[in-house]
C-alpha positions as CSV (number, residue, x, y, z in Angstrom):
1,X,-34.5,27.9,50.5
2,X,-35.0,27.4,54.2
3,X,-38.5,26.6,55.5
4,X,-40.1,26.5,58.9
5,X,-43.7,25.4,59.3
6,X,-46.4,24.5,61.7
7,X,-50.1,23.8,61.5
8,X,-50.9,27.6,61.1
9,X,-47.8,28.9,59.3
10,X,-45.0,28.6,56.8
11,X,-41.9,30.7,56.9
12,X,-39.5,30.7,54.0
13,X,-36.0,32.2,53.6
14,X,-35.1,32.7,50.0
15,X,-31.9,34.6,50.8
16,X,-30.8,38.3,50.3
17,X,-32.4,40.5,47.7
18,X,-28.8,40.7,46.1
19,X,-29.1,37.0,45.3
20,X,-32.5,37.1,43.6
21,X,-30.7,36.8,40.3
22,X,-30.1,33.1,41.2
23,X,-33.8,32.5,40.5
24,X,-35.3,32.1,37.1
25,X,-38.9,31.8,36.1
26,X,-39.9,30.0,32.9
27,X,-43.1,31.2,31.2
28,X,-45.5,28.8,29.6
29,X,-44.2,30.2,26.3
30,X,-40.7,29.1,27.2
31,X,-39.3,32.7,28.0
32,X,-36.9,32.8,30.8
33,X,-37.3,35.7,33.3
34,X,-34.2,36.0,35.5
35,X,-34.5,37.4,39.0
36,X,-38.1,36.3,39.6
37,X,-39.4,33.8,42.2
38,X,-43.0,33.0,42.9
39,X,-43.9,32.3,46.5
40,X,-47.6,31.2,46.7
41,X,-47.0,27.5,46.4
42,X,-43.8,27.5,48.5
43,X,-45.5,29.0,51.4
44,X,-49.0,27.4,50.9
45,X,-50.8,30.7,50.4
46,X,-54.4,30.4,49.0
47,X,-55.6,34.0,48.7
48,X,-52.6,35.8,47.1
49,X,-49.9,35.1,44.6
50,X,-46.6,36.8,45.5
51,X,-43.4,37.2,43.5
52,X,-40.1,38.7,44.5
53,X,-38.2,40.3,41.7
54,X,-34.9,41.9,40.9
55,X,-34.1,43.4,37.5
56,X,-30.4,44.3,36.9
57,X,-29.2,47.6,35.4
58,X,-31.0,47.9,32.1
59,X,-33.4,45.0,32.7
60,X,-37.2,45.1,32.6
61,X,-40.4,43.5,31.6
62,X,-39.9,43.1,27.8
63,X,-43.6,43.2,26.9
64,X,-46.8,44.9,28.0
65,X,-49.2,42.5,29.9
66,X,-52.6,42.6,31.7
67,X,-54.4,40.0,33.8
68,X,-57.6,38.1,33.5
69,X,-58.7,38.4,37.2
70,X,-55.9,39.6,39.5
71,X,-55.1,43.3,40.3
72,X,-51.4,43.7,41.0
73,X,-49.8,45.6,43.9
74,X,-46.1,46.4,43.2
75,X,-44.0,47.2,46.3
76,X,-40.5,48.6,45.4
77,X,-37.8,47.8,47.9
78,X,-34.8,49.1,46.1
79,X,-33.4,50.8,43.0
80,X,-35.0,53.2,40.5
81,X,-37.1,52.6,37.4
82,X,-40.1,53.4,35.4
83,X,-43.5,52.0,35.4
84,X,-46.0,52.1,32.4
85,X,-49.7,51.6,32.7
86,X,-52.1,52.3,29.8
87,X,-49.5,54.6,28.2
88,X,-48.9,56.7,31.4
89,X,-45.2,56.5,32.4
90,X,-44.0,57.5,35.8
91,X,-40.9,56.8,38.0
92,X,-40.7,54.2,40.7
93,X,-38.0,53.8,43.5
94,X,-37.5,52.3,46.9
95,X,-40.8,53.1,48.7
96,X,-43.0,53.3,45.6
97,X,-46.3,51.3,45.6
98,X,-48.3,50.9,42.5
99,X,-51.7,49.2,42.1
100,X,-53.0,48.1,38.7
101,X,-56.4,46.8,37.9
102,X,-56.5,43.5,36.0
103,X,-57.2,45.1,32.6
104,X,-54.3,47.7,33.0
105,X,-51.7,47.2,30.3
106,X,-48.4,47.4,32.2
107,X,-44.7,47.0,32.0
108,X,-41.8,48.2,34.2
109,X,-38.0,48.6,33.8
110,X,-34.9,49.5,35.7
111,X,-33.4,52.9,34.9
112,X,-30.9,53.1,37.7
113,X,-27.2,51.8,38.2
114,X,-28.3,49.3,41.0
115,X,-30.9,46.4,40.9
116,X,-34.5,47.3,40.8
117,X,-36.1,45.1,43.6
118,X,-39.8,44.7,44.1
119,X,-42.5,42.4,45.3
120,X,-45.8,41.8,43.4
121,X,-49.0,40.8,45.1
122,X,-51.7,39.5,42.9
123,X,-55.2,39.3,44.4
124,X,-58.8,39.2,43.1
125,X,-60.4,42.6,43.3
126,X,-63.3,43.0,45.8
127,X,-62.3,40.1,48.1
128,X,-60.9,41.9,51.1
129,X,-63.8,42.9,53.5
130,X,-63.6,45.3,56.4
131,X,-61.0,47.8,57.3
132,X,-57.2,47.3,57.8
133,X,-57.5,45.9,61.4
134,X,-61.1,44.7,61.7
135,X,-60.2,41.1,60.9
136,X,-57.6,41.0,63.8
137,X,-58.6,39.2,67.1
138,X,-56.6,40.2,70.2
139,X,-55.8,37.1,72.2
140,X,-55.7,36.8,76.0
141,X,-52.7,34.6,76.2
142,X,-49.4,36.2,77.3
143,X,-46.8,37.0,74.7
144,X,-43.5,35.3,75.5
145,X,-40.2,35.4,73.6
146,X,-38.0,32.5,74.6
């Protein structure tokens, strides 16, 4: 991983999506999840957990799960699959976005021939205030690209 940082930012390069299979997450129960990398600690984020995931052909979440506090937002960036929430099953593909409340019983799987790539954002419900741009502050300093 390559990192750049300053007092107000951290930039991380984990490599191409095609190489996500090089990462493995070990659950507290000792179960290995290949193709998953958590990013919150690596980038120093304090308000969101982010994971970048890649399931190979035939791969998927092997069990239903829910969360105690966090809603999940799933952003699919490649491949084809199925998503299950509370018994409802629907297709997902590049460009699909799914939000699941903490209590939602969920699982997902790759049904295509290529890797199913997606990011998961975990956030506490009700913590974002205002609209999509109300938090932004236009600055007077001139933008310069060196």
